C-alpha positions in Angstrom: -124.2 -53.8 -117.7 -123.8 -52.9 -121.2 -124.5 -55.9 -123.5 -123.8 -56.0 -127.6 -126.7 -54.6 -129.3 -126.5 -57.4 -132.0 -126.6 -60.6 -129.2 -129.8 -59.5 -127.7 -132.7 -62.0 -128.9 -136.3 -60.9 -128.9 -137.2 -63.5 -126.2 -135.2 -64.9 -123.1 -133.2 -67.9 -122.9 -133.8 -70.6 -120.6 -131.9 -73.9 -120.4 -134.6 -76.2 -118.5 -132.8 -79.4 -119.5 -129.5 -78.6 -117.8 -130.6 -75.6 -115.2 -134.4 -76.5 -114.3 -133.9 -73.6 -111.5 -132.7 -71.0 -113.6 -129.1 -69.7 -114.3 -129.4 -67.7 -111.2 -129.8 -70.6 -108.6 -127.5 -73.1 -110.0 -124.6 -71.7 -108.5 -122.6 -71.9 -111.8 -123.2 -68.0 -112.8 -123.0 -64.5 -111.4 -125.8 -62.2 -111.2 -124.4 -60.4 -114.2 -123.8 -63.6 -116.3 -127.2 -65.1 -115.8 -128.9 -61.9 -116.9 -126.4 -61.9 -119.8 -127.3 -65.7 -120.8 -131.1 -64.8 -120.4 -131.1 -61.8 -123.0 -128.7 -63.2 -125.2 -128.3 -66.7 -125.1 -130.8 -67.2 -127.9 -129.0 -65.5 -130.4 -125.7 -67.2 -129.2 -126.9 -70.6 -129.4 -128.0 -70.0 -132.9 -124.5 -68.4 -134.1 -122.5 -71.3 -132.3 -124.7 -73.7 -134.0 -124.6 -71.9 -137.1 -128.3 -71.1 -137.8 -127.6 -67.7 -137.4 -124.9 -65.6 -139.9 -122.8 -63.3 -138.0 -123.8 -59.8 -138.9 -120.9 -58.0 -137.2 -117.3 -58.5 -136.4 -118.1 -59.0 -132.7 -120.2 -62.0 -134.0 -117.7 -63.2 -136.1 -115.2 -63.0 -133.4 -118.1 -64.7 -131.1 -118.0 -67.9 -133.5 -114.0 -67.9 -133.5 -114.1 -68.1 -129.6 -116.9 -70.9 -129.9 -114.5 -72.7 -132.3 -111.7 -72.5 -129.5 -109.8 -70.3 -132.2 -108.9 -67.3 -130.4 -109.5 -66.6 -126.5 -112.7 -65.0 -124.9 -112.3 -61.4 -124.5 -115.8 -59.6 -124.1 -117.9 -60.3 -121.3 -120.6 -62.1 -123.4 -117.7 -64.5 -124.9 -116.8 -65.2 -121.4 -120.0 -66.0 -120.1 -120.7 -68.4 -123.2 -117.6 -70.3 -122.1 -118.7 -70.5 -118.8 -122.1 -71.5 -119.7 -120.6 -74.4 -122.0 -117.8 -75.5 -119.6 -120.9 -75.5 -117.0 -123.0 -78.1 -119.4 -119.7 -80.3 -119.8 -119.4 -80.5 -116.2 -122.9 -81.5 -115.8 -122.4 -84.1 -118.8 -119.7 -85.7 -116.9 -121.5 -86.2 -113.8 -124.7 -87.7 -115.4 -122.3 -90.1 -117.9 -120.4 -91.4 -114.4 -123.7 -92.4 -113.1 -125.9 -93.5 -116.3 -122.8 -95.4 -117.7 -122.6 -97.6 -114.7 -124.2 -101.1 -115.3 -124.0 -103.6 -112.5 -123.5 -107.2 -114.1 -125.1 -109.0 -110.9 -126.9 -112.3 -111.8 -130.0 -113.0 -110.6 -129.3 -115.9 -109.2 -127.4 -114.4 -106.3 -130.5 -112.7 -105.0 -132.5 -115.5 -105.1 -133.4 -117.4 -101.5 -132.5 -121.0 -101.0 -135.1 -121.1 -97.8 -137.6 -123.5 -100.0 
């Protein structure tokens, strides 16, 4: 697997908040995608959030993909799109359960056996 050299970061990327057992065990990514996220995730996230300025045309294209201005073409871009879609899916599941509030009054549960 050949990775764009400009995207490789110095340290491994892990998203313990959304993928506590790692990318490989999440079921959302292939083995290649998991390896790519671990190797390049920090740089990809920095580029997407604007914390790192693009240094090449490939990085500039990656930013355009993140903004939705053009479709993903490279393995790195496609992997990042899969990662972002997985976050959205996980967010929807959490929102379904965390936004539910039961409006049941306490009086309904009080016993009249006094």
